[in-house]
C-alpha positions as a printed Julia matrix, in Angstrom:
220×3 Matrix{Float64}:
  22.66   27.09    5.61
  20.01   27.7     2.96
  21.82   25.42    0.51
  21.95   22.69    3.15
  18.21   23.01    3.8
  17.43   22.75    0.09
  19.74   19.74   -0.23
  17.9    18.0     2.6
  14.55   18.6     0.91
  15.84   17.34   -2.44
  17.4    14.18   -0.97
  14.29   13.46    1.11
  12.04   13.88   -1.92
  14.22   11.61   -4.07
  14.36    8.84   -1.47
  10.6     9.0    -1.01
  10.12    8.93   -4.79
  12.26    5.78   -5.07
  10.01    3.94   -2.62
   6.94    5.37   -4.3
   8.15    4.15   -7.68
   8.07    0.58   -6.38
   4.49    1.07   -5.21
   3.55    2.77   -8.49
   4.87   -0.15  -10.55
   2.77   -2.52   -8.46
  -0.29   -0.27   -8.95
  -0.78    0.23   -5.22
  -3.03    2.79   -3.57
  -0.21    5.28   -2.85
   2.4     5.76   -5.54
   5.24    7.98   -6.7
   3.79   11.4    -5.91
   2.33   10.46   -2.53
   5.59    9.04   -1.19
   7.53   11.98   -2.64
   5.31   14.5    -0.86
   5.26   12.56    2.43
   9.05   12.4     2.59
   9.5    16.0     1.44
   6.9    17.29    3.89
   8.41   15.33    6.78
  11.87   16.75    6.04
  10.44   20.27    5.87
   8.69   19.89    9.22
  11.88   18.55   10.81
  13.87   21.54    9.5
  11.25   23.95   10.84
  11.26   22.09   14.16
  15.04   22.39   14.44
  15.63   25.91   13.16
  12.3    27.7    12.97
  12.14   28.72   16.62
  15.65   30.08   17.17
  14.35   33.56   18.04
  11.95   32.21   20.65
  14.73   30.13   22.2
  16.6    33.31   23.16
  13.65   34.72   25.08
  13.71   34.53   28.84
  10.97   32.89   30.87
   9.74   31.02   27.8
   9.49   27.24   27.98
   8.78   25.26   24.83
   9.72   22.03   23.08
  10.14   22.47   19.3
  10.63   18.72   18.83
   6.88   18.32   19.34
   6.34   19.77   15.87
   8.3    16.94   14.23
   6.73   14.4    16.58
   3.31   15.14   15.13
   4.44   13.72   11.77
   4.44   10.21   13.24
   0.82   10.44   14.36
  -0.32   12.63   11.48
   0.86   10.19    8.82
  -1.68    7.74   10.24
  -4.5     9.66    8.56
  -2.88    9.26    5.15
  -2.03    5.62    5.83
  -5.62    4.9     6.83
  -6.74    6.12    3.42
  -4.73    3.38    1.7
  -6.27    0.55    3.73
  -9.27   -1.16    2.18
 -11.38   -3.59    4.2
 -13.26   -5.99    1.96
 -15.3    -8.46    4.01
 -12.61  -10.41    5.93
  -9.85   -9.37    3.54
  -7.7    -6.34    4.35
  -5.62   -4.64    1.66
  -3.19   -1.74    1.78
  -1.45   -2.46    5.09
   1.97   -2.77    3.44
   1.48    0.49    1.55
   0.38    2.22    4.78
   3.46    0.89    6.58
   5.6     2.06    3.66
   4.18    5.57    4.0
   4.96    5.52    7.72
   8.55    4.42    6.99
   8.84    7.09    4.28
   7.82    9.75    6.79
  10.55    8.5     9.11
  13.08    8.7     6.29
  12.02   12.27    5.59
  12.48   13.17    9.26
  15.96   11.64    9.27
  17.06   13.54    6.18
  15.49   16.73    7.51
  17.63   16.33   10.63
  20.74   16.03    8.47
  21.14   12.26    9.04
  21.74   11.47    5.38
  23.25    8.0     5.74
  20.55    6.91    8.18
  17.89    7.97    5.69
  19.65    6.26    2.77
  20.14    3.05    4.77
  16.47    3.1     5.82
  15.44    3.53    2.18
  17.51    0.51    1.12
  16.1    -1.6     3.95
  12.56   -0.52    3.07
  13.07   -1.55   -0.56
  14.54   -4.87    0.58
  11.47   -5.42    2.74
   9.09   -4.55   -0.09
  10.85   -6.48   -2.86
  13.31   -9.13   -1.68
  11.38  -10.38    1.35
   8.22  -10.44   -0.74
   9.89  -12.78   -3.23
  11.33  -15.0    -0.47
   8.06  -15.44    1.41
   5.98  -15.89   -1.71
   8.15  -18.85   -2.68
   6.68  -20.92    0.14
   3.6   -18.95    1.2
   0.06  -18.84   -0.16
  -0.95  -16.31   -2.79
  -4.1   -14.3    -2.2
  -6.08  -13.68   -5.38
  -9.13  -11.46   -5.74
 -11.41  -12.18   -8.71
 -14.51  -10.25   -9.73
 -16.77  -11.85  -12.33
 -20.39  -11.69  -13.43
 -22.75  -14.27  -14.9
 -26.44  -14.79  -15.57
 -26.31  -18.5   -14.75
 -26.6   -19.63  -11.12
 -24.93  -22.96  -11.86
 -21.69  -21.18  -12.74
 -21.34  -20.07   -9.12
 -21.55  -23.67   -7.99
 -18.99  -24.76  -10.59
 -16.48  -22.16   -9.42
 -16.93  -23.12   -5.76
 -16.59  -26.82   -6.58
 -13.41  -26.13   -8.58
 -11.87  -24.27   -5.64
 -12.71  -27.12   -3.28
 -11.31  -29.71   -5.7
  -8.02  -27.8    -5.81
  -7.99  -27.69   -1.99
  -7.86  -23.91   -2.04
  -9.29  -21.66    0.66
 -11.97  -19.02    0.14
 -10.97  -15.96    2.19
 -14.05  -13.88    1.4
 -17.09  -14.18   -0.87
 -19.78  -11.69   -1.76
 -22.35  -11.44   -4.54
 -24.96   -8.98   -5.71
 -27.64   -9.06   -8.39
 -27.69   -6.51  -11.2
 -30.39   -6.0   -13.81
 -28.77   -5.28  -17.17
 -31.37   -4.79  -19.87
 -33.82   -7.64  -19.46
 -31.23  -10.05  -17.98
 -30.47  -10.52  -14.29
 -26.74  -10.89  -13.68
 -24.95  -12.0   -10.53
 -21.74  -10.09   -9.77
 -19.34  -12.08   -7.59
 -16.34  -10.81   -5.65
 -14.26  -13.71   -4.37
 -10.86  -13.83   -2.66
  -9.02  -17.16   -2.75
  -5.75  -18.43   -1.29
  -3.72  -20.38   -3.86
  -0.39  -22.15   -3.43
   1.32  -20.62   -6.44
   0.83  -18.5    -9.55
   0.0   -21.55  -11.67
  -3.0   -22.36   -9.47
  -4.04  -18.73   -9.69
  -3.94  -18.68  -13.5
  -5.63  -22.09  -13.71
  -8.56  -20.85  -11.63
  -8.75  -17.65  -13.68
  -8.74  -19.64  -16.94
 -11.43  -22.0   -15.61
 -13.76  -19.12  -14.7
 -13.08  -17.38  -18.0
 -14.02  -20.44  -20.06
 -17.39  -20.94  -18.36
 -20.38  -20.01  -20.55
 -21.94  -16.59  -20.02
 -19.19  -15.46  -17.63
 -17.33  -12.14  -17.79
 -14.21  -11.73  -15.65
 -13.99   -8.04  -14.73
 -10.88   -8.02  -12.58
  -8.17  -10.24  -11.08
  -5.43   -9.11   -8.7
Protein backbone atom coordinates (compact mmCIF):
# COMPACT_ATOMS: atom_id res chain seq x y z
CA UNK A 1 0.00 0.00 0.00
CA UNK A 2 2.83 2.38 0.85
CA UNK A 3 4.49 1.76 -2.52
CA UNK A 4 1.19 2.50 -4.27
CA UNK A 5 0.83 5.79 -2.37
CA UNK A 6 4.36 6.85 -3.29
CA UNK A 7 3.74 5.89 -6.93
CA UNK A 8 0.62 8.06 -7.00
CA UNK A 9 2.56 11.03 -5.63
CA UNK A 10 5.39 10.55 -8.13
CA UNK A 11 3.04 10.23 -11.13
CA UNK A 12 0.98 13.23 -10.02
CA UNK A 13 4.11 15.34 -9.59
CA UNK A 14 5.46 14.34 -13.01
CA UNK A 15 2.20 15.10 -14.81
CA UNK A 16 1.97 18.48 -13.10
CA UNK A 17 5.60 19.20 -13.98
CA UNK A 18 4.91 18.44 -17.66
CA UNK A 19 2.16 21.06 -17.76
CA UNK A 20 4.31 23.46 -15.76
CA UNK A 21 7.17 23.03 -18.22
CA UNK A 22 4.95 24.38 -20.99
CA UNK A 23 4.11 27.42 -18.86
CA UNK A 24 7.77 27.85 -17.88
CA UNK A 25 8.90 27.89 -21.52
CA UNK A 26 6.33 30.59 -22.24
CA UNK A 27 7.56 32.58 -19.21
CA UNK A 28 4.13 32.59 -17.57
CA UNK A 29 3.34 33.58 -14.01
CA UNK A 30 3.20 29.98 -12.70
CA UNK A 31 5.80 27.57 -14.00
CA UNK A 32 7.40 24.18 -13.45
CA UNK A 33 7.63 24.16 -9.66
CA UNK A 34 4.19 25.64 -9.02
CA UNK A 35 2.37 23.09 -11.18
CA UNK A 36 4.48 20.27 -9.72
CA UNK A 37 3.55 21.24 -6.16
CA UNK A 38 -0.13 21.81 -6.97
CA UNK A 39 -0.49 18.36 -8.53
CA UNK A 40 1.57 16.65 -5.83
CA UNK A 41 -0.32 18.39 -3.03
CA UNK A 42 -3.69 17.56 -4.57
CA UNK A 43 -2.75 13.88 -4.85
CA UNK A 44 -1.57 13.86 -1.24
CA UNK A 45 -4.81 15.40 0.00
CA UNK A 46 -6.84 12.87 -1.98
CA UNK A 47 -4.86 9.97 -0.46
CA UNK A 48 -5.38 11.37 3.03
CA UNK A 49 -9.07 11.86 2.28
CA UNK A 50 -9.43 8.24 1.15
CA UNK A 51 -7.27 6.43 3.69
CA UNK A 52 -6.45 8.83 6.50
CA UNK A 53 -9.67 8.35 8.45
CA UNK A 54 -9.99 4.56 8.44
CA UNK A 55 -9.82 4.37 12.25
CA UNK A 56 -12.59 6.92 12.69
CA UNK A 57 -14.76 5.05 10.19
CA UNK A 58 -14.91 2.05 12.53
CA UNK A 59 -16.23 4.10 15.44
CA UNK A 60 -19.90 3.87 16.25
CA UNK A 61 -22.18 6.89 16.41
CA UNK A 62 -19.68 8.95 14.40
CA UNK A 63 -20.87 10.60 11.21
CA UNK A 64 -18.35 12.22 8.89
CA UNK A 65 -17.60 12.71 5.21
CA UNK A 66 -13.86 12.41 4.43
CA UNK A 67 -14.45 13.42 0.80
CA UNK A 68 -14.88 16.99 2.03
CA UNK A 69 -11.13 17.16 2.58
CA UNK A 70 -10.41 16.56 -1.11
CA UNK A 71 -13.30 18.82 -2.11
CA UNK A 72 -11.54 21.78 -0.53
CA UNK A 73 -8.76 21.50 -3.13
CA UNK A 74 -11.13 22.75 -5.83
CA UNK A 75 -11.98 25.93 -3.93
CA UNK A 76 -8.56 26.32 -2.33
CA UNK A 77 -6.73 26.35 -5.65
CA UNK A 78 -8.65 29.53 -6.45
CA UNK A 79 -6.38 31.50 -4.12
CA UNK A 80 -3.28 30.39 -6.02
CA UNK A 81 -4.97 30.95 -9.37
CA UNK A 82 -5.96 34.47 -8.36
CA UNK A 83 -2.30 35.26 -7.76
CA UNK A 84 -1.49 34.57 -11.41
CA UNK A 85 -4.15 36.94 -12.78
CA UNK A 86 -2.99 40.47 -13.54
CA UNK A 87 -5.49 43.20 -14.33
CA UNK A 88 -3.92 46.00 -16.32
CA UNK A 89 -6.47 48.69 -17.17
CA UNK A 90 -8.96 46.83 -19.42
CA UNK A 91 -6.51 44.05 -20.21
CA UNK A 92 -6.55 40.85 -18.14
CA UNK A 93 -3.59 38.46 -18.16
CA UNK A 94 -3.03 35.11 -16.51
CA UNK A 95 -6.48 33.56 -16.93
CA UNK A 96 -5.13 30.64 -18.96
CA UNK A 97 -2.41 29.97 -16.40
CA UNK A 98 -4.99 30.10 -13.58
CA UNK A 99 -7.22 27.66 -15.46
CA UNK A 100 -4.19 25.43 -16.04
CA UNK A 101 -3.50 25.37 -12.30
CA UNK A 102 -7.12 24.43 -11.65
CA UNK A 103 -6.88 21.59 -14.20
CA UNK A 104 -3.56 20.48 -12.69
CA UNK A 105 -5.20 20.24 -9.27
CA UNK A 106 -7.89 18.04 -10.80
CA UNK A 107 -5.24 15.82 -12.36
CA UNK A 108 -3.55 15.48 -8.99
CA UNK A 109 -6.85 14.47 -7.38
CA UNK A 110 -7.44 11.85 -10.08
CA UNK A 111 -3.99 10.31 -9.65
CA UNK A 112 -4.33 10.45 -5.87
CA UNK A 113 -7.54 8.43 -6.21
CA UNK A 114 -5.68 5.81 -8.26
CA UNK A 115 -7.27 6.85 -11.58
CA UNK A 116 -4.00 6.85 -13.50
CA UNK A 117 -5.36 6.76 -17.04
CA UNK A 118 -7.88 9.50 -16.31
CA UNK A 119 -5.07 11.71 -15.02
CA UNK A 120 -2.81 10.93 -17.99
CA UNK A 121 -5.64 11.58 -20.47
CA UNK A 122 -6.47 14.87 -18.74
CA UNK A 123 -2.81 15.89 -18.93
CA UNK A 124 -2.70 15.22 -22.68
CA UNK A 125 -5.93 17.13 -23.24
CA UNK A 126 -4.63 20.04 -21.16
CA UNK A 127 -1.45 20.21 -23.23
CA UNK A 128 -3.52 20.05 -26.43
CA UNK A 129 -5.60 22.95 -25.15
CA UNK A 130 -2.54 24.99 -24.23
CA UNK A 131 -0.48 24.29 -27.35
CA UNK A 132 -2.45 22.95 -30.32
CA UNK A 133 -5.62 25.02 -29.87
CA UNK A 134 -3.49 28.09 -29.26
CA UNK A 135 -1.80 27.61 -32.65
CA UNK A 136 -5.12 26.95 -34.41
CA UNK A 137 -6.91 30.00 -33.04
CA UNK A 138 -3.93 32.31 -33.47
CA UNK A 139 -3.91 31.50 -37.18
CA UNK A 140 -7.12 33.46 -37.69
CA UNK A 141 -7.46 35.48 -34.47
CA UNK A 142 -5.97 38.78 -33.37
CA UNK A 143 -2.71 38.92 -31.46
CA UNK A 144 -2.58 41.02 -28.31
CA UNK A 145 0.72 42.81 -27.86
CA UNK A 146 1.81 44.80 -24.81
CA UNK A 147 4.57 47.37 -25.36
CA UNK A 148 6.22 49.56 -22.74
CA UNK A 149 8.38 52.42 -23.98
CA UNK A 150 9.64 55.77 -22.73
CA UNK A 151 10.46 59.03 -24.50
CA UNK A 152 11.12 62.67 -23.71
CA UNK A 153 9.32 63.92 -26.82
CA UNK A 154 5.54 64.38 -26.73
CA UNK A 155 5.26 64.16 -30.52
CA UNK A 156 6.44 60.55 -30.43
CA UNK A 157 3.26 59.57 -28.61
CA UNK A 158 1.20 61.07 -31.40
CA UNK A 159 3.29 59.29 -34.05
CA UNK A 160 2.76 55.91 -32.40
CA UNK A 161 -1.00 56.45 -32.10
CA UNK A 162 -1.23 57.60 -35.72
CA UNK A 163 0.73 54.54 -36.87
CA UNK A 164 -1.66 52.22 -35.04
CA UNK A 165 -4.66 53.93 -36.60
CA UNK A 166 -3.11 53.79 -40.07
CA UNK A 167 -2.62 50.03 -39.68
CA UNK A 168 -6.27 49.71 -38.57
CA UNK A 169 -5.20 48.15 -35.30
CA UNK A 170 -7.11 48.42 -32.04
CA UNK A 171 -5.78 49.91 -28.81
CA UNK A 172 -6.95 47.69 -25.95
CA UNK A 173 -5.49 49.79 -23.14
CA UNK A 174 -3.26 52.85 -22.84
CA UNK A 175 -1.60 54.44 -19.84
CA UNK A 176 1.25 56.90 -19.37
CA UNK A 177 3.17 58.44 -16.51
CA UNK A 178 5.84 61.11 -16.27
CA UNK A 179 9.23 60.37 -14.75
CA UNK A 180 12.00 62.84 -13.95
CA UNK A 181 15.36 61.29 -14.85
CA UNK A 182 18.20 63.67 -14.13
CA UNK A 183 17.13 66.99 -15.60
CA UNK A 184 14.94 65.44 -18.32
CA UNK A 185 11.24 64.67 -18.05
CA UNK A 186 10.39 61.33 -19.64
CA UNK A 187 6.97 59.90 -20.47
CA UNK A 188 6.62 56.17 -19.82
CA UNK A 189 3.87 54.57 -21.92
CA UNK A 190 2.22 51.19 -21.43
CA UNK A 191 0.11 50.30 -24.46
CA UNK A 192 -1.71 47.10 -25.42
CA UNK A 193 -2.62 46.69 -29.09
CA UNK A 194 -4.51 44.06 -31.08
CA UNK A 195 -2.66 43.10 -34.27
CA UNK A 196 -3.71 40.69 -37.01
CA UNK A 197 -0.48 38.72 -37.11
CA UNK A 198 3.11 38.57 -35.89
CA UNK A 199 4.36 40.63 -38.83
CA UNK A 200 2.15 43.56 -37.80
CA UNK A 201 3.40 43.15 -34.25
CA UNK A 202 7.07 43.29 -35.26
CA UNK A 203 6.42 46.16 -37.68
CA UNK A 204 4.89 48.26 -34.90
CA UNK A 205 7.74 47.34 -32.56
CA UNK A 206 10.33 48.31 -35.19
CA UNK A 207 8.53 51.60 -35.88
CA UNK A 208 8.54 52.59 -32.20
CA UNK A 209 12.16 51.51 -31.80
CA UNK A 210 13.34 53.69 -34.69
CA UNK A 211 11.72 56.87 -33.38
CA UNK A 212 14.22 59.42 -31.99
CA UNK A 213 14.71 59.51 -28.23
CA UNK A 214 12.60 56.38 -27.65
CA UNK A 215 13.58 53.41 -25.48
CA UNK A 216 11.49 50.24 -25.74
CA UNK A 217 11.60 48.56 -22.33
CA UNK A 218 9.40 45.54 -22.94
CA UNK A 219 7.24 43.80 -25.54
CA UNK A 220 5.13 40.69 -24.96
